[in-house]
BADRENPA-396742 format. One record per residue: residue number from 1; residue in three letters; x, y, z of N, C-alpha, C in turn. Coordinates in steps of 0.001 Angstrom, whole numbers, plus 524288, in hexadecimal, padded with zeros to 5 digits. Layout:
<atoms>
ATOM;fikol;romi;nu;nv;nw;cau;cav;caw;cu;cv;cw
ATOM;NUM;ala;X;Y;Z;X;Y;Z;X;Y;Z
...
</atoms>
This chain:
<atoms>
ATOM;fikol;romi;nu;nv;nw;cau;cav;caw;cu;cv;cw
ATOM;1;met;AF24F;C79B7;5BFC7;AF4C9;C7BFF;5C457;AF83F;C7D2E;5C494
ATOM;2;gly;AF718;C8224;5C5B5;AFE7D;C8588;5C5F3;B0285;C8482;5CD5E
ATOM;3;ser;B056A;C8701;5CC31;B077E;C842B;5CF9A;B0623;C8558;5D6B9
ATOM;4;pro;B087C;C8334;5DB20;B059A;C8555;5E0D3;B0A43;C8AA8;5DFD5
ATOM;5;phe;B0E4C;C8A79;5E03D;B1625;C8D82;5E117;B1181;C90E8;5DD2B
ATOM;6;lys;B0F63;C935E;5DA02;B1067;C9773;5D6F4;B0FED;C9C3F;5D74A
ATOM;7;lys;B0E29;C9F7C;5DC89;B0D27;CA109;5DEA4;B12A9;CA337;5E285
ATOM;8;phe;B1797;C9E96;5E1D5;B1B21;C9E8F;5E540;B1F4D;CA016;5E09E
ATOM;9;thr;B1E26;C9E56;5DB26;B23F0;C9EE6;5D883;B26A4;CA308;5D969
ATOM;10;asn;B2C39;CA025;5DB5C;B2F5D;CA377;5DB4A;B37D7;CA2B2;5D79D
ATOM;11;leu;B36CA;C9F1D;5D459;B3C1E;C9CE5;5D106;B395A;C9EA1;5CC06
ATOM;12;trp;B3B7B;CA189;5C6B0;B3B60;CA04D;5C15E;B3FCE;C9CD0;5BF3D
ATOM;13;leu;B3F5E;C99A3;5BE84;B41DA;C97E4;5BA1B;B4236;C98B0;5B53E
ATOM;14;thr;B45FD;C9A6B;5B15D;B4403;C9B3C;5AC51;B4824;C987D;5AA6A
ATOM;15;tyr;B4710;C9564;5A52C;B4B7B;C91DD;5A15A;B49A3;C9274;59DF9
ATOM;16;ser;B4E72;C90F4;59AD0;B4DF0;C8FA0;59407;B4E42;C8A1D;59313
ATOM;17;thr;B4ABD;C89E3;58E5A;B488D;C8456;58DE7;B4A93;C85C1;585B2
ATOM;18;asp;B4B88;C81F5;5841B;B4C0B;C7F52;57C75;B46D7;C8160;57BBB
ATOM;19;ser;B4680;C842C;57862;B4027;C85A1;57538;B3FB0;C8120;57176
ATOM;20;gly;B4411;C7C4C;5701F;B42CF;C7A84;56AE1;B4524;C7E6C;567B9
ATOM;21;gln;B4533;C812D;565A2;B4842;C839B;56172;B4DC2;C8419;560AF
ATOM;22;tyr;B50C4;C7EF2;55D69;B54DE;C7F4F;55CA7;B5816;C82CD;558A7
ATOM;23;glu;B5BF8;C8540;557D9;B5F3B;C874B;55318;B656A;C858D;552C6
ATOM;24;thr;B679F;C844B;54E94;B6CC7;C83B7;54F4E;B70D7;C86C0;54E0C
ATOM;25;asp;B73A7;C8A35;55178;B77BF;C8A9C;550A0;B7D3E;C8B68;54D44
ATOM;26;ser;B810B;C8CA2;54C63;B81A8;C8D91;5498F;B8693;C8885;54901
ATOM;27;leu;B864D;C8610;54E1E;B89BE;C80BD;54E83;B868D;C7C2D;54D39
ATOM;28;gly;B8352;C7D7F;54D53;B7FD5;C77C1;54AFC;B7CD3;C7677;551D2
ATOM;29;ile;B7CB1;C77D6;55618;B7B24;C77AC;55973;B747C;C7B2C;55AAE
ATOM;30;gln;B71FF;C78B7;55BFE;B6B4F;C775A;55BF4;B6B74;C7C50;56387
ATOM;31;arg;B68F6;C7EE6;5610F;B6968;C8352;56731;B61A5;C8561;56848
ATOM;32;pro;B5E7A;C8561;56CED;B59CB;C8869;56CE5;B5973;C8CF4;56AB9
ATOM;33;val;B5571;C8CEE;568B5;B544C;C9110;568A3;B50A2;C93CB;56B10
ATOM;34;asn;B4F2D;C98E0;56BD9;B4DA1;C9A74;570F8;B4A66;C95D2;5754C
ATOM;35;pro;B4F98;C9608;577C0;B4C70;C93FB;57DF1;B478F;C96F3;58246
ATOM;36;val;B44ED;C91F8;5841B;B40C8;C942F;584C8;B3E46;C9550;58C26
ATOM;37;glu;B3EA7;C99C7;58E35;B40F8;C9C7B;59259;B3999;C98C5;59477
ATOM;38;lys;B3B0B;C981C;5997E;B3700;C9461;59C7F;B3922;C9646;5A2C6
ATOM;39;thr;B34ED;C9783;5A4BD;B3306;C9887;5AB58;B2F67;C94D9;5AEC1
ATOM;40;val;B3391;C9306;5B1F3;B31C8;C8FE0;5B552;B31CB;C90CB;5BB48
ATOM;41;thr;B2C82;C91F8;5BDEE;B2D24;C936D;5C1BF;B2D70;C90AB;5C6D5
ATOM;42;ala;B2E55;C940A;5CB4F;B2EC6;C8DD5;5D0E1;B2C4C;C925D;5D42C
ATOM;43;ser;B29C8;C90CB;5D920;B29F6;C9113;5E0D4;B2D21;C8D70;5E1A6
ATOM;44;val;B31C4;C915A;5E487;B3634;C8E32;5E5E5;B3879;C937C;5ECB4
ATOM;45;tyr;B37F2;C8F36;5EF0A;B3AD0;C90E1;5F302;B411C;C900B;5F631
ATOM;46;gln;B42C7;C9134;5F7C4;B4868;C9388;5F84C;B4913;C8F67;5FCF9
ATOM;47;gly;B4EB8;C8C24;5FA51;B4F55;C8A35;5FD99;B53A4;C8B6F;600A3
ATOM;48;thr;B594E;C884C;5FED5;B5DE6;C8C34;6004D;B6013;C9119;5FD5E
ATOM;49;leu;B6292;C91F9;600E7;B66B2;C96B2;5FE47;B6A55;C9911;5FFF5
ATOM;50;asn;B6D31;C9829;5FC69;B739C;C96C7;5FB4B;B75D8;C9BCF;5F6F4
ATOM;51;pro;B76D8;CA0E8;5FB84;B77EC;CA5E4;5F97F;B7D7B;CA874;5F7C5
ATOM;52;ser;B7BE5;CA965;5F363;B82C0;CAA99;5F1FD;B895F;CA83E;5F2D9
ATOM;53;glu;B884A;CA4AA;5EFE4;B8B24;CA087;5ED7E;B8CB9;CA0F5;5EA9A
ATOM;54;thr;B91D2;CA0E6;5EC3C;B953A;CA262;5E7FB;B9A86;C9E3B;5E473
ATOM;55;phe;B9A6B;C9CAE;5E0F6;B9BE8;C985A;5DD3C;B9F91;C9A5D;5D950
ATOM;56;asn;BA2CB;C97DE;5DA8C;BA6AA;C9A7F;5D58B;BAA83;C9F9C;5D8EC
ATOM;57;asp;BA9E0;CA281;5D9AC;BAB70;CA5DF;5DB79;BA742;CAAF8;5D7ED
ATOM;58;gly;BA206;CA8E9;5D6FF;B9EE3;CAD29;5D3F2;B9B83;CAD58;5D724
ATOM;59;pro;B97C8;CB20B;5D465;B9335;CB386;5D848;B9095;CADC9;5DA95
ATOM;60;ala;B8E54;CB5A2;5DD78;B8B2C;CB10D;5E319;B874E;CAF3E;5E06B
ATOM;61;val;B862B;CAB24;5E215;B80C4;CA8B8;5DF2A;B7D25;CA6EB;5E434
ATOM;62;ser;B7885;CA61D;5E477;B7430;CA54B;5E7C8;B6F93;CA132;5E6CD
ATOM;63;arg;B6FBE;C9CFF;5E92F;B6F16;C98BC;5E759;B6BC1;C9671;5EB66
ATOM;64;met;B650C;C975F;5E90D;B60DB;C9517;5EDD7;B5E51;C9152;5E9A0
ATOM;65;tyr;B5DC4;C8D6C;5EE4C;B5C29;C8713;5EDC5;B561F;C8835;5EF8D
ATOM;66;val;B50C7;C88FE;5ECB5;B4CF6;C8927;5EBF2;B48B4;C82A1;5EADE
ATOM;67;thr;B4461;C8262;5E9EF;B422C;C7E43;5EADA;B3B59;C7F5E;5EAEE
ATOM;68;gly;B3A3E;C7BAF;5E3B4;B31FD;C7EFC;5E6B9;B2ED3;C7B88;5E105
ATOM;69;asn;B2D2F;C7E94;5E0C0;B299B;C7C5A;5DC01;B283F;C8085;5D60C
ATOM;70;leu;B2AA1;C7ADC;5D2D9;B2851;C7F7B;5CDDE;B2150;C821A;5CE16
ATOM;71;val;B2031;C873F;5C827;B1DB2;C87E3;5CADC;B1BA0;C895E;5C390
ATOM;72;glu;B1C49;C8A54;5C184;B1BF4;C8B10;5BB1E;B1FF5;C89A5;5B912
ATOM;73;pro;B2068;C8495;5B6E2;B1DA6;C8171;5B519;B1D86;C7E60;5BA35
ATOM;74;lys;B1939;C7BCF;5BC10;B1780;C78D1;5C2CA;B1E1D;C7463;5C220
ATOM;75;leu;B1D4C;C74CC;5BC9A;B1F30;C6CFB;5BC3C;B24C7;C6E88;5B7AD
ATOM;76;gln;B284E;C6A51;5BB37;B2F5F;C6C95;5B76B;B2AED;C6B61;5B0FA
ATOM;77;pro;B306F;C71B0;5AFEB;B2EB5;C6F87;5AAE5;B351E;C6AF6;5A77E
ATOM;78;thr;B3209;C698E;5A43F;B372C;C6542;5A2F6;B3CE0;C6772;59FF1
ATOM;79;asp;B3C2C;C6C88;59E18;B40FF;C7143;59E0B;B4321;C725A;5A151
ATOM;80;leu;B40C1;C717A;5A48B;B447E;C759B;5AA7B;B481F;C7501;5AB06
ATOM;81;pro;B4CDF;C776E;5AB46;B55CF;C750F;5A9F1;B5348;C7494;5B152
ATOM;82;leu;B561E;C6EFB;5B1AA;B58AB;C6F59;5B6E9;B5E37;C6FD9;5B542
ATOM;83;asn;B5F54;C6DFD;5BB3D;B676A;C6FA0;5BD2C;B68EB;C752D;5B8FC
ATOM;84;gln;B6594;C7870;5B966;B68B2;C7B55;5B4AE;B6645;C812C;5B66E
ATOM;85;leu;B67E6;C857E;5B611;B68B2;C8AD2;5B890;B6321;C8DE0;5B790
ATOM;86;ile;B5ECA;C8EBE;5B80A;B592B;C91B9;5B4CC;B58DB;C962C;5B7DE
ATOM;87;lys;B59AD;C9B5A;5B3BB;B5720;C9F72;5B4F9;B51B1;CA17D;5B748
ATOM;88;ala;B54A9;CA363;5BC38;B4E9D;CA304;5C0F6;B4EAA;CA80B;5C450
ATOM;89;lys;B4A0A;CA908;5C760;B4781;CAE51;5C95C;B44F1;CAA8A;5CC94
ATOM;90;phe;B4721;CADC2;5D3BA;B457B;CAB68;5D704;B42CF;CB017;5DADC
ATOM;91;val;B3FA3;CB04D;5DE48;B3EB4;CB2AC;5E2CB;B3B5B;CB29C;5E548
ATOM;92;asp;B3F94;CB38B;5E81F;B3FE7;CB17D;5ECD3;B3978;CB277;5F1B3
ATOM;93;pro;B3643;CAE7F;5F1E9;B32AC;CAE06;5F4F5;B3358;CB2BA;5F8A0
ATOM;94;ala;B3658;CB1DC;5FCD8;B3663;CB436;602D5;B362C;CBB86;5FF8B
ATOM;95;ser;B3AA0;CBC95;5FDD5;B3CA9;CC2AD;5FBF7;B394E;CC579;5F62D
ATOM;96;gly;B3A94;CC095;5F470;B362B;CC4DE;5EF4F;B3AF0;CC4C1;5EA04
ATOM;97;val;B3DFE;CC32E;5EE0B;B4388;CC59C;5E980;B44D1;CC152;5E633
ATOM;98;thr;B43FB;CC345;5E042;B46CF;CBE46;5DB7D;B4BBA;CC18F;5D88C
ATOM;99;tyr;B4BE1;CBA91;5D84F;B51CE;CB8B1;5D88C;B5313;CB736;5D1DE
ATOM;100;thr;B55AE;CB9B1;5CF1F;B56D6;CB6F9;5CB93;B5E7D;CB1C6;5CB17
ATOM;101;gly;B5C5B;CAF63;5C79A;B623E;CAB5D;5C93D;B5FAE;CA628;5C620
ATOM;102;asp;B61A7;CA32B;5C5B9;B6139;C9D74;5C4D3;B6017;C99C0;5C6A6
ATOM;103;phe;B5C8A;C9506;5C6D6;B5A60;C90F8;5C9EA;B5CA4;C8D78;5C796
ATOM;104;ser;B5EF2;C88F8;5CBB8;B61D1;C834E;5C94B;B5C38;C7F6F;5CC08
ATOM;105;ile;B595B;C7B2E;5C752;B56CB;C7841;5C9F7;B59D0;C73EF;5CC5B
ATOM;106;glu;B56AC;C7192;5D0C3;B5A96;C6F91;5D223;B56CA;C68AF;5D1B9
ATOM;107;val;B52EB;C6A44;5D0E2;B504E;C6564;5D356;B4A0D;C684E;5D037
ATOM;108;leu;B45B5;C636E;5CD19;B41B7;C6456;5CFDB;B3E30;C5DF2;5CF70
ATOM;109;val;B3D3E;C5EE7;5D620;B3A39;C5A2F;5D6DD;B3688;C5986;5D6AA
ATOM;110;pro;B334C;C536C;5D40B;B2FFA;C5338;5D27A;B2CDE;C50D5;5D815
ATOM;111;gln;B27CD;C53CF;5D7AF;B23DC;C4F95;5DBF8;B2296;C492C;5DB61
ATOM;112;arg;B2402;C48D3;5E03F;B220C;C42F4;5DF3B;B1B8B;C41D6;5DB71
ATOM;113;phe;B1811;C4539;5DE9D;B12E2;C42F5;5DBC1;B119A;C49A8;5D723
ATOM;114;lys;B1009;C4612;5D3B7;B0F18;C4B01;5D0A1;B0AA1;C4E3C;5D09E
ATOM;115;ala;B0644;C4FDA;5D34C;B0507;C523C;5D3BB;B0747;C5599;5D7CC
ATOM;116;val;B0A73;C53D7;5DB5A;B0B54;C5903;5DE77;B0E09;C5C11;5DAFC
ATOM;117;ser;B125C;C5A7C;5D6F8;B14B6;C5E9D;5D2C7;B1377;C60CE;5CF76
ATOM;118;lys;B0EB2;C5C4C;5CB71;B07BB;C6193;5CB94;B05F5;C66B1;5CD72
ATOM;119;ala;B0840;C64FC;5D2D1;B049E;C6A82;5D59D;B08AE;C6D36;5D8B8
ATOM;120;leu;B0C3A;C6D1D;5D95B;B10EE;C7036;5DA5B;B1399;C7145;5D7CC
ATOM;121;gly;B16B1;C6C58;5D464;B19C1;C6D4F;5CFE7;B1DEB;C6D11;5D100
ATOM;122;thr;B22AF;C6DFC;5CDA9;B2807;C6B35;5CD6B;B2BB1;C6C9A;5D0E8
ATOM;123;gln;B2C9D;C6ABB;5D637;B3022;C6DB2;5DB0A;B34DE;C6BCF;5D74F
ATOM;124;ile;B36BB;C7194;5D919;B3D42;C7434;5D5AC;B4194;C7667;5DA64
ATOM;125;ser;B463A;C7487;5DBAC;B48F3;C7591;5DDBB;B4E5B;C7911;5DB03
ATOM;126;gly;B5278;C7BA0;5DBE7;B56A1;C7E43;5DB86;B57E8;C80F9;5DBC2
ATOM;127;tyr;B5DD4;C83F8;5D8E5;B5E08;C89DB;5DDA5;B5E72;C8BDB;5DA4E
ATOM;128;phe;B5D3D;C90E3;5DB7A;B5D16;C9758;5DAEE;B61CF;C9ABA;5DBA5
ATOM;129;leu;B6425;C9B0D;5D6CA;B68BA;C9D34;5D8B3;B694C;CA269;5D550
ATOM;130;thr;B6D40;CA629;5D755;B6D08;CAC87;5D81A;B7182;CAF0A;5D6D4
ATOM;131;val;B75AE;CB16D;5D4CD;B79D6;CB3E3;5D41C;B7824;CB7A3;5D5A6
ATOM;132;gly;B7B80;CB83B;5DA1C;B7CDE;CBD7B;5DCE2;B7844;CC01B;5E1CC
ATOM;133;gly;B7446;CB93A;5E129;B6FA6;CBC55;5E366;B699A;CBE88;5E341
ATOM;134;gly;B68EB;CBCA5;5DDA5;B655F;CBD25;5DA15;B6556;CC188;5D6DB
</atoms>
């Protein structure tokens, strides 16, 4: 059964994982070859918006906290990076405007009941960040 939130998908997260193949460089260090790009989708709603925060005299960074549920896959992939910036695309559900930036997963919330997770998918929350407003 698919996610009940599929038609409300508005967040795409793209990250790289190891392909399982490695090569040894000239210094004898093994490095991954051909990383695999994966995309996770979610249906999230806007929480708190903190526009135009400036860090260390750098560019203006908009930071928006969102929460929702994973759509595809419905359950958390074991290789989904936590506490890292992941490439992201967010579509504002009210205006339809698409923003590109980064996403930092704050927490993946396990459901108390297995059947709820199977039906609704893993809950996700975190920060969507854009530089200069998107």
